Chimera marker file (.cmm) of the C-alpha trace (Angstrom):
<marker_set name="trace">
<marker id="1" x="107.664" y="78.655" z="-29.841" r="1" g="1" b="0" radius="0.5"/>
<marker id="2" x="111.071" y="79.840" z="-28.603" r="1" g="1" b="0" radius="0.5"/>
<marker id="3" x="111.140" y="80.871" z="-24.675" r="1" g="1" b="0" radius="0.5"/>
<marker id="4" x="112.704" y="84.148" z="-24.213" r="1" g="1" b="0" radius="0.5"/>
<marker id="5" x="116.010" y="84.307" z="-22.151" r="1" g="1" b="0" radius="0.5"/>
<marker id="6" x="114.173" y="86.550" z="-19.507" r="1" g="1" b="0" radius="0.5"/>
<marker id="7" x="111.386" y="84.022" z="-19.001" r="1" g="1" b="0" radius="0.5"/>
<marker id="8" x="114.318" y="81.155" z="-18.799" r="1" g="1" b="0" radius="0.5"/>
<marker id="9" x="115.899" y="83.407" z="-16.013" r="1" g="1" b="0" radius="0.5"/>
<marker id="10" x="112.718" y="84.058" z="-14.313" r="1" g="1" b="0" radius="0.5"/>
<marker id="11" x="111.810" y="80.447" z="-14.189" r="1" g="1" b="0" radius="0.5"/>
<marker id="12" x="115.447" y="79.284" z="-12.877" r="1" g="1" b="0" radius="0.5"/>
<marker id="13" x="114.875" y="82.068" z="-9.955" r="1" g="1" b="0" radius="0.5"/>
<marker id="14" x="111.627" y="80.577" z="-9.342" r="1" g="1" b="0" radius="0.5"/>
<marker id="15" x="112.834" y="77.121" z="-9.148" r="1" g="1" b="0" radius="0.5"/>
<marker id="16" x="115.845" y="77.862" z="-6.966" r="1" g="1" b="0" radius="0.5"/>
<marker id="17" x="113.768" y="79.803" z="-4.629" r="1" g="1" b="0" radius="0.5"/>
<marker id="18" x="111.362" y="76.905" z="-4.240" r="1" g="1" b="0" radius="0.5"/>
<marker id="19" x="114.488" y="74.605" z="-3.457" r="1" g="1" b="0" radius="0.5"/>
<marker id="20" x="115.779" y="77.270" z="-0.933" r="1" g="1" b="0" radius="0.5"/>
<marker id="21" x="112.178" y="77.068" z="0.862" r="1" g="1" b="0" radius="0.5"/>
<marker id="22" x="112.189" y="73.343" z="0.635" r="1" g="1" b="0" radius="0.5"/>
<marker id="23" x="115.361" y="73.100" z="2.318" r="1" g="1" b="0" radius="0.5"/>
<marker id="24" x="114.644" y="75.368" z="5.176" r="1" g="1" b="0" radius="0.5"/>
<marker id="25" x="111.458" y="73.495" z="5.494" r="1" g="1" b="0" radius="0.5"/>
<marker id="26" x="113.647" y="70.182" z="5.866" r="1" g="1" b="0" radius="0.5"/>
<marker id="27" x="115.818" y="72.057" z="8.476" r="1" g="1" b="0" radius="0.5"/>
<marker id="28" x="112.589" y="72.829" z="10.462" r="1" g="1" b="0" radius="0.5"/>
<marker id="29" x="111.175" y="69.570" z="10.068" r="1" g="1" b="0" radius="0.5"/>
<marker id="30" x="114.496" y="67.871" z="11.440" r="1" g="1" b="0" radius="0.5"/>
<marker id="31" x="114.699" y="70.329" z="14.360" r="1" g="1" b="0" radius="0.5"/>
<marker id="32" x="117.730" y="71.791" z="13.163" r="1" g="1" b="0" radius="0.5"/>
<marker id="33" x="116.188" y="75.432" z="13.606" r="1" g="1" b="0" radius="0.5"/>
<marker id="34" x="116.028" y="74.810" z="17.305" r="1" g="1" b="0" radius="0.5"/>
<marker id="35" x="119.440" y="75.439" z="17.836" r="1" g="1" b="0" radius="0.5"/>
<marker id="36" x="120.319" y="77.561" z="14.464" r="1" g="1" b="0" radius="0.5"/>
<marker id="37" x="119.082" y="80.346" z="12.738" r="1" g="1" b="0" radius="0.5"/>
<marker id="38" x="119.885" y="81.362" z="9.169" r="1" g="1" b="0" radius="0.5"/>
<marker id="39" x="121.102" y="85.063" z="10.063" r="1" g="1" b="0" radius="0.5"/>
<marker id="40" x="121.994" y="85.090" z="13.887" r="1" g="1" b="0" radius="0.5"/>
<marker id="41" x="123.490" y="82.805" z="16.701" r="1" g="1" b="0" radius="0.5"/>
<marker id="42" x="121.046" y="80.791" z="18.681" r="1" g="1" b="0" radius="0.5"/>
<marker id="43" x="122.561" y="77.932" z="20.594" r="1" g="1" b="0" radius="0.5"/>
<marker id="44" x="124.899" y="77.065" z="17.621" r="1" g="1" b="0" radius="0.5"/>
<marker id="45" x="126.277" y="79.306" z="15.019" r="1" g="1" b="0" radius="0.5"/>
<marker id="46" x="124.298" y="81.038" z="12.328" r="1" g="1" b="0" radius="0.5"/>
<marker id="47" x="123.967" y="79.135" z="8.953" r="1" g="1" b="0" radius="0.5"/>
<marker id="48" x="125.521" y="82.447" z="7.285" r="1" g="1" b="0" radius="0.5"/>
<marker id="49" x="128.184" y="82.185" z="9.510" r="1" g="1" b="0" radius="0.5"/>
<marker id="50" x="128.674" y="78.627" z="8.835" r="1" g="1" b="0" radius="0.5"/>
<marker id="51" x="128.469" y="79.284" z="4.874" r="1" g="1" b="0" radius="0.5"/>
<marker id="52" x="131.400" y="81.836" z="5.488" r="1" g="1" b="0" radius="0.5"/>
<marker id="53" x="133.568" y="79.433" z="7.181" r="1" g="1" b="0" radius="0.5"/>
<marker id="54" x="133.289" y="76.407" z="5.021" r="1" g="1" b="0" radius="0.5"/>
<marker id="55" x="133.328" y="75.664" z="1.281" r="1" g="1" b="0" radius="0.5"/>
<marker id="56" x="131.904" y="72.813" z="-0.998" r="1" g="1" b="0" radius="0.5"/>
<marker id="57" x="135.120" y="70.773" z="-0.251" r="1" g="1" b="0" radius="0.5"/>
<marker id="58" x="133.974" y="70.551" z="3.317" r="1" g="1" b="0" radius="0.5"/>
<marker id="59" x="130.427" y="69.254" z="2.451" r="1" g="1" b="0" radius="0.5"/>
<marker id="60" x="130.852" y="65.499" z="3.160" r="1" g="1" b="0" radius="0.5"/>
<marker id="61" x="132.325" y="66.412" z="6.781" r="1" g="1" b="0" radius="0.5"/>
<marker id="62" x="129.509" y="68.873" z="7.433" r="1" g="1" b="0" radius="0.5"/>
<marker id="63" x="127.101" y="66.323" z="6.326" r="1" g="1" b="0" radius="0.5"/>
<marker id="64" x="128.325" y="63.986" z="8.776" r="1" g="1" b="0" radius="0.5"/>
<marker id="65" x="128.569" y="66.374" z="11.602" r="1" g="1" b="0" radius="0.5"/>
<marker id="66" x="124.719" y="67.036" z="10.954" r="1" g="1" b="0" radius="0.5"/>
<marker id="67" x="124.250" y="63.221" z="11.276" r="1" g="1" b="0" radius="0.5"/>
<marker id="68" x="126.645" y="62.466" z="14.138" r="1" g="1" b="0" radius="0.5"/>
<marker id="69" x="127.010" y="65.808" z="15.976" r="1" g="1" b="0" radius="0.5"/>
<marker id="70" x="130.415" y="67.622" z="16.904" r="1" g="1" b="0" radius="0.5"/>
<marker id="71" x="131.868" y="69.883" z="19.326" r="1" g="1" b="0" radius="0.5"/>
<marker id="72" x="134.649" y="72.302" z="19.969" r="1" g="1" b="0" radius="0.5"/>
<marker id="73" x="134.491" y="74.258" z="16.656" r="1" g="1" b="0" radius="0.5"/>
<marker id="74" x="132.057" y="77.084" z="17.576" r="1" g="1" b="0" radius="0.5"/>
<marker id="75" x="132.508" y="76.947" z="21.448" r="1" g="1" b="0" radius="0.5"/>
<marker id="76" x="131.840" y="74.844" z="24.374" r="1" g="1" b="0" radius="0.5"/>
<marker id="77" x="128.240" y="73.597" z="23.635" r="1" g="1" b="0" radius="0.5"/>
<marker id="78" x="128.419" y="70.327" z="21.660" r="1" g="1" b="0" radius="0.5"/>
<marker id="79" x="126.101" y="69.547" z="18.907" r="1" g="1" b="0" radius="0.5"/>
<marker id="80" x="124.175" y="66.483" z="19.406" r="1" g="1" b="0" radius="0.5"/>
<marker id="81" x="123.736" y="63.747" z="17.027" r="1" g="1" b="0" radius="0.5"/>
<marker id="82" x="120.319" y="64.045" z="14.830" r="1" g="1" b="0" radius="0.5"/>
<marker id="83" x="119.803" y="60.335" z="13.914" r="1" g="1" b="0" radius="0.5"/>
<marker id="84" x="116.359" y="61.271" z="12.149" r="1" g="1" b="0" radius="0.5"/>
<marker id="85" x="118.553" y="62.728" z="9.369" r="1" g="1" b="0" radius="0.5"/>
<marker id="86" x="119.118" y="60.389" z="6.554" r="1" g="1" b="0" radius="0.5"/>
<marker id="87" x="122.509" y="60.896" z="4.630" r="1" g="1" b="0" radius="0.5"/>
<marker id="88" x="120.710" y="62.244" z="1.549" r="1" g="1" b="0" radius="0.5"/>
<marker id="89" x="118.875" y="65.022" z="3.809" r="1" g="1" b="0" radius="0.5"/>
<marker id="90" x="122.063" y="65.823" z="5.233" r="1" g="1" b="0" radius="0.5"/>
<marker id="91" x="123.689" y="66.443" z="1.869" r="1" g="1" b="0" radius="0.5"/>
<marker id="92" x="120.743" y="68.646" z="1.016" r="1" g="1" b="0" radius="0.5"/>
<marker id="93" x="120.897" y="70.456" z="3.920" r="1" g="1" b="0" radius="0.5"/>
<marker id="94" x="124.567" y="71.193" z="3.885" r="1" g="1" b="0" radius="0.5"/>
<marker id="95" x="124.389" y="72.310" z="0.366" r="1" g="1" b="0" radius="0.5"/>
<marker id="96" x="121.536" y="74.641" z="1.256" r="1" g="1" b="0" radius="0.5"/>
<marker id="97" x="123.428" y="76.079" z="4.113" r="1" g="1" b="0" radius="0.5"/>
<marker id="98" x="126.570" y="76.732" z="2.298" r="1" g="1" b="0" radius="0.5"/>
<marker id="99" x="124.304" y="78.565" z="-0.544" r="1" g="1" b="0" radius="0.5"/>
<marker id="100" x="123.462" y="81.316" z="2.311" r="1" g="1" b="0" radius="0.5"/>
<marker id="101" x="126.713" y="82.900" z="1.464" r="1" g="1" b="0" radius="0.5"/>
<link id1="1" id2="2" r="1" g="1" b="0" radius="0.2"/>
<link id1="2" id2="3" r="1" g="1" b="0" radius="0.2"/>
<link id1="3" id2="4" r="1" g="1" b="0" radius="0.2"/>
<link id1="4" id2="5" r="1" g="1" b="0" radius="0.2"/>
<link id1="5" id2="6" r="1" g="1" b="0" radius="0.2"/>
<link id1="6" id2="7" r="1" g="1" b="0" radius="0.2"/>
<link id1="7" id2="8" r="1" g="1" b="0" radius="0.2"/>
<link id1="8" id2="9" r="1" g="1" b="0" radius="0.2"/>
<link id1="9" id2="10" r="1" g="1" b="0" radius="0.2"/>
<link id1="10" id2="11" r="1" g="1" b="0" radius="0.2"/>
<link id1="11" id2="12" r="1" g="1" b="0" radius="0.2"/>
<link id1="12" id2="13" r="1" g="1" b="0" radius="0.2"/>
<link id1="13" id2="14" r="1" g="1" b="0" radius="0.2"/>
<link id1="14" id2="15" r="1" g="1" b="0" radius="0.2"/>
<link id1="15" id2="16" r="1" g="1" b="0" radius="0.2"/>
<link id1="16" id2="17" r="1" g="1" b="0" radius="0.2"/>
<link id1="17" id2="18" r="1" g="1" b="0" radius="0.2"/>
<link id1="18" id2="19" r="1" g="1" b="0" radius="0.2"/>
<link id1="19" id2="20" r="1" g="1" b="0" radius="0.2"/>
<link id1="20" id2="21" r="1" g="1" b="0" radius="0.2"/>
<link id1="21" id2="22" r="1" g="1" b="0" radius="0.2"/>
<link id1="22" id2="23" r="1" g="1" b="0" radius="0.2"/>
<link id1="23" id2="24" r="1" g="1" b="0" radius="0.2"/>
<link id1="24" id2="25" r="1" g="1" b="0" radius="0.2"/>
<link id1="25" id2="26" r="1" g="1" b="0" radius="0.2"/>
<link id1="26" id2="27" r="1" g="1" b="0" radius="0.2"/>
<link id1="27" id2="28" r="1" g="1" b="0" radius="0.2"/>
<link id1="28" id2="29" r="1" g="1" b="0" radius="0.2"/>
<link id1="29" id2="30" r="1" g="1" b="0" radius="0.2"/>
<link id1="30" id2="31" r="1" g="1" b="0" radius="0.2"/>
<link id1="31" id2="32" r="1" g="1" b="0" radius="0.2"/>
<link id1="32" id2="33" r="1" g="1" b="0" radius="0.2"/>
<link id1="33" id2="34" r="1" g="1" b="0" radius="0.2"/>
<link id1="34" id2="35" r="1" g="1" b="0" radius="0.2"/>
<link id1="35" id2="36" r="1" g="1" b="0" radius="0.2"/>
<link id1="36" id2="37" r="1" g="1" b="0" radius="0.2"/>
<link id1="37" id2="38" r="1" g="1" b="0" radius="0.2"/>
<link id1="38" id2="39" r="1" g="1" b="0" radius="0.2"/>
<link id1="39" id2="40" r="1" g="1" b="0" radius="0.2"/>
<link id1="40" id2="41" r="1" g="1" b="0" radius="0.2"/>
<link id1="41" id2="42" r="1" g="1" b="0" radius="0.2"/>
<link id1="42" id2="43" r="1" g="1" b="0" radius="0.2"/>
<link id1="43" id2="44" r="1" g="1" b="0" radius="0.2"/>
<link id1="44" id2="45" r="1" g="1" b="0" radius="0.2"/>
<link id1="45" id2="46" r="1" g="1" b="0" radius="0.2"/>
<link id1="46" id2="47" r="1" g="1" b="0" radius="0.2"/>
<link id1="47" id2="48" r="1" g="1" b="0" radius="0.2"/>
<link id1="48" id2="49" r="1" g="1" b="0" radius="0.2"/>
<link id1="49" id2="50" r="1" g="1" b="0" radius="0.2"/>
<link id1="50" id2="51" r="1" g="1" b="0" radius="0.2"/>
<link id1="51" id2="52" r="1" g="1" b="0" radius="0.2"/>
<link id1="52" id2="53" r="1" g="1" b="0" radius="0.2"/>
<link id1="53" id2="54" r="1" g="1" b="0" radius="0.2"/>
<link id1="54" id2="55" r="1" g="1" b="0" radius="0.2"/>
<link id1="55" id2="56" r="1" g="1" b="0" radius="0.2"/>
<link id1="56" id2="57" r="1" g="1" b="0" radius="0.2"/>
<link id1="57" id2="58" r="1" g="1" b="0" radius="0.2"/>
<link id1="58" id2="59" r="1" g="1" b="0" radius="0.2"/>
<link id1="59" id2="60" r="1" g="1" b="0" radius="0.2"/>
<link id1="60" id2="61" r="1" g="1" b="0" radius="0.2"/>
<link id1="61" id2="62" r="1" g="1" b="0" radius="0.2"/>
<link id1="62" id2="63" r="1" g="1" b="0" radius="0.2"/>
<link id1="63" id2="64" r="1" g="1" b="0" radius="0.2"/>
<link id1="64" id2="65" r="1" g="1" b="0" radius="0.2"/>
<link id1="65" id2="66" r="1" g="1" b="0" radius="0.2"/>
<link id1="66" id2="67" r="1" g="1" b="0" radius="0.2"/>
<link id1="67" id2="68" r="1" g="1" b="0" radius="0.2"/>
<link id1="68" id2="69" r="1" g="1" b="0" radius="0.2"/>
<link id1="69" id2="70" r="1" g="1" b="0" radius="0.2"/>
<link id1="70" id2="71" r="1" g="1" b="0" radius="0.2"/>
<link id1="71" id2="72" r="1" g="1" b="0" radius="0.2"/>
<link id1="72" id2="73" r="1" g="1" b="0" radius="0.2"/>
<link id1="73" id2="74" r="1" g="1" b="0" radius="0.2"/>
<link id1="74" id2="75" r="1" g="1" b="0" radius="0.2"/>
<link id1="75" id2="76" r="1" g="1" b="0" radius="0.2"/>
<link id1="76" id2="77" r="1" g="1" b="0" radius="0.2"/>
<link id1="77" id2="78" r="1" g="1" b="0" radius="0.2"/>
<link id1="78" id2="79" r="1" g="1" b="0" radius="0.2"/>
<link id1="79" id2="80" r="1" g="1" b="0" radius="0.2"/>
<link id1="80" id2="81" r="1" g="1" b="0" radius="0.2"/>
<link id1="81" id2="82" r="1" g="1" b="0" radius="0.2"/>
<link id1="82" id2="83" r="1" g="1" b="0" radius="0.2"/>
<link id1="83" id2="84" r="1" g="1" b="0" radius="0.2"/>
<link id1="84" id2="85" r="1" g="1" b="0" radius="0.2"/>
<link id1="85" id2="86" r="1" g="1" b="0" radius="0.2"/>
<link id1="86" id2="87" r="1" g="1" b="0" radius="0.2"/>
<link id1="87" id2="88" r="1" g="1" b="0" radius="0.2"/>
<link id1="88" id2="89" r="1" g="1" b="0" radius="0.2"/>
<link id1="89" id2="90" r="1" g="1" b="0" radius="0.2"/>
<link id1="90" id2="91" r="1" g="1" b="0" radius="0.2"/>
<link id1="91" id2="92" r="1" g="1" b="0" radius="0.2"/>
<link id1="92" id2="93" r="1" g="1" b="0" radius="0.2"/>
<link id1="93" id2="94" r="1" g="1" b="0" radius="0.2"/>
<link id1="94" id2="95" r="1" g="1" b="0" radius="0.2"/>
<link id1="95" id2="96" r="1" g="1" b="0" radius="0.2"/>
<link id1="96" id2="97" r="1" g="1" b="0" radius="0.2"/>
<link id1="97" id2="98" r="1" g="1" b="0" radius="0.2"/>
<link id1="98" id2="99" r="1" g="1" b="0" radius="0.2"/>
<link id1="99" id2="100" r="1" g="1" b="0" radius="0.2"/>
<link id1="100" id2="101" r="1" g="1" b="0" radius="0.2"/>
</marker_set>
């Protein structure tokens, strides 16, 4: 039996929605959402603002900042390091953030 193109598109959409929810859950689990929100500034910038500023070529640098922290890019409040985030998790978080454009 052949799958219809419509069913394939629906399935792909459901899988990507599941991945987005999983990555938001990872952000919650790693306490990223204590200082960030998807669509508004909290202590740090919104993830949508981060996605507007950066592109895929910045993924490695952003993943490093997720783990080690950063300062001076978004204002005077530094982002502290988050040692609980492993490299593969940082990559997943950054890809999710950049997908929010």
